[in-house]
C-alpha positions as CSV (number, residue, x, y, z in Angstrom):
1,M,58.6,84.8,-45.1
2,K,55.8,86.7,-43.4
3,R,52.3,86.4,-44.8
4,F,49.9,89.4,-44.7
5,F,46.1,89.1,-44.9
6,P,45.2,90.8,-48.2
7,L,43.6,94.2,-47.8
8,F,41.0,93.7,-50.4
9,A,39.7,90.6,-48.6
10,L,39.2,92.6,-45.5
11,L,37.3,95.3,-47.4
12,L,35.1,92.7,-49.1
13,V,34.0,91.1,-45.8
14,L,33.1,94.5,-44.4
15,S,31.1,95.4,-47.5
16,L,29.1,92.3,-47.4
17,A,28.3,92.7,-43.8
18,A,27.0,96.2,-44.4
19,C,24.6,95.1,-47.2
20,A,22.9,92.2,-45.3
21,P,19.2,93.0,-44.5
22,A,18.3,93.8,-40.9
23,A,16.8,90.9,-38.8
24,V,13.1,91.0,-38.5
25,E,11.9,90.7,-34.9
26,A,9.1,88.1,-34.5
27,P,5.8,89.4,-33.2
28,A,5.2,88.8,-29.5
29,A,2.9,86.0,-28.8
30,P,-0.5,87.0,-27.4
31,D,-0.9,86.8,-23.7
32,V,-2.7,83.5,-22.7
33,V,-4.8,83.7,-19.7
34,E,-4.9,80.3,-18.0
35,E,-8.2,79.5,-16.5
36,A,-8.2,77.6,-13.3
37,A,-9.4,74.1,-13.7
38,P,-12.8,73.5,-12.1
39,A,-12.5,72.2,-8.6
40,V,-13.0,68.5,-8.3
41,E,-15.2,67.5,-5.4
42,E,-13.4,65.0,-3.3
43,V,-15.4,61.8,-2.9
44,V,-14.9,59.9,0.2
45,I,-15.8,56.2,0.0
46,E,-16.7,55.0,3.4
47,E,-16.2,51.3,3.9
48,A,-19.2,49.4,5.1
49,P,-18.8,48.3,8.7
50,A,-17.6,44.7,9.0
51,E,-20.4,42.4,9.9
52,E,-19.9,41.1,13.3
53,A,-20.4,37.4,13.8
54,P,-23.6,36.8,15.6
55,E,-23.1,36.0,19.2
56,A,-23.9,32.4,20.1
57,E,-27.1,32.1,21.9
58,P,-27.0,30.5,25.3
59,I,-27.8,26.9,25.4
60,V,-30.3,26.0,28.1
61,L,-31.1,22.3,28.8
62,K,-32.3,20.2,31.6
63,D,-30.0,17.2,32.4
64,G,-30.7,13.8,33.9
65,L,-30.8,15.2,37.4
66,D,-33.6,17.6,36.4
67,R,-31.2,20.6,36.7
68,T,-31.3,23.5,34.3
69,I,-27.8,23.8,32.8
70,T,-26.7,26.9,30.8
71,L,-23.8,27.2,28.4
72,E,-22.8,30.4,26.8
73,G,-22.3,28.5,23.5
74,P,-21.3,25.1,22.2
75,A,-18.8,23.5,24.6
76,Q,-15.2,23.4,23.2
77,A,-13.3,21.6,26.0
78,I,-15.2,18.6,27.2
79,I,-14.3,15.8,29.7
80,S,-16.3,12.5,29.5
81,L,-16.9,10.5,32.6
82,A,-18.3,7.4,30.9
83,P,-17.6,5.2,27.9
84,S,-21.1,5.7,26.6
85,N,-20.7,9.5,26.7
86,T,-17.4,9.3,24.9
87,E,-19.0,7.4,22.1
88,L,-21.9,9.8,22.0
89,L,-19.5,12.8,21.7
90,Y,-17.6,11.2,18.8
91,G,-20.8,9.9,17.3
92,V,-22.3,13.4,16.9
93,G,-19.0,14.7,15.4
94,A,-17.6,16.4,18.5
95,G,-14.5,14.3,19.0
96,E,-12.1,17.2,18.5
97,Q,-13.8,19.0,21.4
98,V,-13.1,16.2,23.8
99,I,-10.0,16.9,25.9
100,A,-10.1,14.0,28.4
101,R,-11.8,10.7,29.2
102,E,-12.1,8.1,31.9
103,D,-10.1,4.8,31.9
104,F,-12.6,2.6,30.1
105,S,-13.3,4.8,27.1
106,N,-11.7,2.7,24.4
107,F,-13.7,3.6,21.4
108,P,-13.1,5.1,18.9
109,E,-9.3,4.6,18.9
110,A,-8.8,8.3,18.9
111,A,-10.2,8.4,22.4
112,L,-7.3,6.4,23.6
113,E,-4.9,9.2,22.8
114,L,-6.7,11.5,25.3
115,P,-5.5,11.9,28.9
116,S,-7.5,10.0,31.6
117,I,-9.0,11.6,34.7
118,G,-9.6,8.3,36.5
119,N,-12.3,5.8,36.2
120,T,-16.1,5.9,36.3
121,Q,-16.2,5.6,40.1
122,E,-13.3,7.8,41.1
123,Q,-11.9,10.9,39.3
124,N,-8.8,13.0,39.9
125,L,-10.3,16.4,40.6
126,E,-6.9,18.1,40.4
127,I,-6.4,16.9,36.8
128,I,-10.0,17.9,35.9
129,V,-9.4,21.5,37.2
130,S,-6.0,21.8,35.5
131,L,-7.6,20.9,32.1
132,E,-10.0,23.9,32.4
133,P,-13.0,22.2,30.8
134,D,-16.1,24.2,29.9
135,L,-18.2,21.0,30.2
136,V,-18.0,17.7,32.0
137,L,-20.4,15.0,30.7
138,A,-21.6,12.5,33.3
139,A,-23.8,9.4,33.1
140,D,-25.9,7.1,35.3
141,I,-22.8,5.1,36.1
142,N,-21.3,8.2,38.0
143,A,-22.5,8.6,41.6
144,P,-24.4,11.8,42.5
145,E,-21.6,12.6,45.0
146,Q,-19.1,12.6,42.2
147,I,-21.2,15.0,40.2
148,A,-21.7,17.3,43.2
149,A,-18.0,17.4,43.9
150,I,-17.2,18.5,40.4
151,E,-20.0,21.1,40.4
152,E,-18.6,22.5,43.7
153,L,-15.4,23.3,41.8
154,G,-17.4,25.8,39.7
155,I,-17.3,23.5,36.6
156,T,-20.3,22.9,34.5
157,I,-21.3,19.3,34.6
158,F,-24.2,17.8,32.6
159,K,-25.7,14.3,33.3
160,I,-26.9,12.1,30.4
161,S,-29.5,9.6,31.6
162,N,-29.4,6.1,30.2
163,P,-32.1,5.5,27.5
164,T,-34.5,2.6,27.7
165,D,-35.2,2.3,24.0
166,L,-33.8,3.5,20.6
167,D,-36.0,6.6,20.7
168,G,-34.2,7.5,24.0
169,L,-30.9,7.0,22.3
170,Y,-31.8,9.4,19.5
171,E,-32.9,12.0,22.1
172,N,-29.6,11.6,23.9
173,M,-27.8,12.1,20.6
174,R,-29.7,15.3,20.0
175,I,-28.9,16.6,23.5
176,V,-25.2,16.0,23.0
177,A,-25.4,17.6,19.6
178,T,-27.0,20.7,21.0
179,L,-24.4,20.9,23.8
180,T,-21.6,20.7,21.2
181,G,-23.0,22.5,18.1
182,H,-23.5,19.5,15.8
183,E,-27.2,19.4,15.3
184,E,-27.3,19.1,11.5
185,E,-25.0,16.1,11.1
186,T,-26.6,14.4,14.1
187,E,-30.0,14.5,12.4
188,D,-28.5,13.0,9.3
189,W,-27.1,10.2,11.5
190,I,-30.4,9.6,13.1
191,E,-32.2,9.4,9.8
192,T,-29.7,6.7,8.6
193,A,-29.9,4.8,11.9
194,K,-33.7,4.7,11.6
195,A,-33.4,3.4,8.0
196,R,-31.1,0.6,9.2
197,V,-33.6,-0.4,12.0
198,T,-36.4,-0.4,9.5
199,A,-34.5,-2.7,7.2
200,V,-33.9,-5.1,10.1
201,E,-37.6,-5.1,11.0
202,E,-38.6,-5.8,7.5
203,T,-36.1,-8.7,7.3
204,I,-37.4,-10.1,10.6
205,A,-41.0,-9.9,9.5
206,Q,-40.2,-12.6,6.9
207,A,-38.5,-14.9,9.3
208,E,-40.2,-18.3,9.9
209,T,-38.5,-19.1,13.2
210,T,-37.6,-17.4,16.4
211,P,-34.4,-18.8,17.9
212,T,-34.1,-19.0,21.7
213,V,-31.1,-17.1,23.0
214,F,-29.0,-17.0,26.2
215,Y,-26.8,-14.0,26.7
216,E,-23.8,-14.7,28.9
217,L,-22.4,-11.7,30.8
218,D,-20.1,-13.4,33.2
219,A,-19.6,-17.1,33.7
220,T,-16.9,-17.0,36.3
221,D,-19.2,-19.4,38.1
222,P,-20.5,-21.5,35.3
223,T,-23.2,-23.1,37.5
224,S,-24.9,-19.7,37.8
225,P,-23.7,-17.3,35.1
226,W,-24.8,-13.7,35.0
227,T,-27.2,-12.7,32.3
228,S,-29.6,-9.9,31.2
229,G,-33.3,-9.8,31.9
230,S,-36.1,-7.5,30.7
231,G,-35.8,-3.7,30.5
232,T,-32.2,-3.8,29.1
233,F,-30.9,-3.1,25.6
234,I,-29.6,-6.6,25.5
235,D,-33.1,-8.0,25.8
236,T,-34.5,-5.3,23.5
237,L,-32.0,-5.9,20.7
238,I,-32.3,-9.7,20.9
239,T,-36.1,-9.3,20.5
240,M,-35.7,-6.7,17.7
241,A,-33.3,-9.0,15.9
242,G,-35.9,-11.8,15.8
243,G,-34.8,-13.9,18.8
244,Q,-36.3,-14.7,22.2
245,N,-34.2,-14.0,25.3
246,I,-34.8,-17.0,27.6
247,A,-34.0,-14.7,30.6
248,G,-36.4,-12.1,29.4
249,G,-39.0,-13.1,32.1
250,M,-36.6,-12.2,35.0
251,E,-37.7,-9.2,37.0
252,A,-34.2,-8.0,37.5
253,A,-32.3,-6.4,34.7
254,W,-29.1,-8.3,35.7
255,A,-29.1,-11.5,37.6
256,K,-27.6,-14.9,37.9
257,Y,-29.2,-17.7,35.9
258,S,-29.1,-21.2,37.3
259,Q,-27.5,-24.0,35.3
260,E,-30.6,-26.1,36.0
261,E,-32.9,-23.6,34.4
262,L,-30.5,-23.1,31.5
263,I,-30.6,-26.8,30.7
264,I,-34.4,-26.8,30.9
265,Q,-34.7,-23.8,28.5
266,D,-32.0,-25.3,26.2
267,P,-31.2,-22.2,24.1
268,Q,-30.5,-22.6,20.4
269,I,-27.9,-19.7,20.5
270,I,-25.5,-18.6,23.2
271,L,-24.0,-15.2,22.9
272,L,-20.7,-14.8,24.8
273,G,-20.8,-11.2,26.0
274,D,-17.8,-12.2,28.3
275,A,-15.7,-13.1,25.3
276,M,-13.6,-10.0,25.9
277,W,-12.6,-11.5,29.2
278,G,-11.3,-14.6,27.6
279,F,-14.3,-16.9,27.6
280,T,-14.5,-19.1,24.4
281,P,-16.9,-21.5,22.8
282,Q,-14.5,-24.3,23.6
283,M,-14.5,-23.4,27.3
284,V,-18.4,-23.5,27.2
285,A,-18.4,-26.9,25.6
286,E,-16.1,-28.2,28.4
287,R,-18.4,-27.1,31.2
288,P,-20.0,-30.1,33.0
289,G,-23.7,-30.3,32.0
290,W,-23.4,-27.8,29.1
291,E,-22.2,-30.3,26.5
292,E,-25.7,-31.4,25.6
293,L,-27.1,-27.9,25.1
294,T,-28.5,-27.4,21.5
295,A,-26.3,-24.3,21.1
296,V,-23.2,-26.3,21.9
297,V,-24.1,-29.3,19.8
298,N,-24.8,-27.1,16.8
299,A,-21.8,-24.9,17.3
300,Q,-23.9,-21.8,18.0
301,V,-21.9,-20.5,20.9
302,L,-20.9,-17.2,19.5
303,P,-18.4,-14.6,20.8
304,F,-19.9,-11.2,21.0
305,N,-18.6,-7.7,21.7
306,D,-20.6,-6.7,24.8
307,D,-19.7,-3.0,24.4
308,L,-22.1,-2.9,21.4
309,V,-25.2,-3.5,23.6
310,S,-24.1,-2.6,27.2
311,R,-23.1,1.0,26.3
312,P,-26.1,3.2,25.5
313,G,-24.4,5.0,22.6
314,P,-24.6,5.1,18.8
315,R,-23.1,1.6,18.4
316,L,-26.3,0.1,19.6
317,I,-27.4,0.2,16.0
318,D,-24.3,-1.8,15.1
319,G,-25.1,-4.3,17.9
320,L,-28.6,-4.8,16.4
321,W,-27.0,-5.5,13.0
322,I,-24.6,-8.0,14.4
323,V,-27.1,-9.8,16.5
324,E,-29.4,-10.2,13.5
325,K,-26.4,-11.4,11.5
326,H,-25.8,-14.2,14.1
327,F,-29.5,-15.2,14.0
328,D,-29.9,-15.3,10.2
329,P,-26.6,-14.8,8.3
330,G,-28.4,-15.3,4.9
331,N,-30.4,-12.1,5.3
332,I,-27.6,-9.7,6.2
333,E,-26.8,-8.6,2.6
334,A,-30.3,-7.3,2.2
335,W,-29.7,-4.3,4.4
336,D,-25.9,-4.1,4.9
């Protein structure tokens, strides 16, 4: 059955539509004039120029040959031609700047790890050149010809003269410190060293006796052993430590001492500087004619590290300490 939309419904819809009010048009929004934002001035922040590290001032010093030596700045690649110089370099704090040594530089232990360029009397110039050092440090033990040969290669070489007293040692420390840029810590070391020396002097001032001492350098021939006379650090340190070097009256710094004179002087203490070469107190006691010496009878034949007094370096202060300890063990705690 077909369905027809009712006529009256259609008429009703049309009638309602005709009676609806007309739509009111919303008023137009007023025109808005946009003002341009004020221009912002661009601020350019300029970075301050980086401060350049001040250029190192040239180092100008006279060496032991009275030559004026100039370095552009503290040396950073140094070769040492003598054990004393090696100890000076490490003593001022420049160990990391040392790139090579000679054969006998055995202290500190770190030095043993460095390559060797030969010995104190003969160096391998090819190795020296290949290492490109900016400073070679020579000593009195090196011949002038050796120094000249290295200088001719265009390498800066500076000679350190052996000191004759502790003030000379301090001055050498300052020279090496200046060459390597370690002045401040070296002055601290010198201050401490002087305090140790003063403590020894104060201890010795209270001593009631002065032991007589024989320093044995080499007794390969026990009838005339080598010893140290005046003008040496061995003689100086024995005296400073409160002893009397029986060979101190010799004119020569190093000389043989007759067994006859040794028996006459009859030292109370014998320091074996040749202990590092195998000489022992027992061997001394077995030498014909030595068995009646006071030092032998009283067991005062004492092994001693000769490097402490024969190398003019910072360990001279340790040498003084140990010599005094041998002379008067009871006082050592007062200034250790």
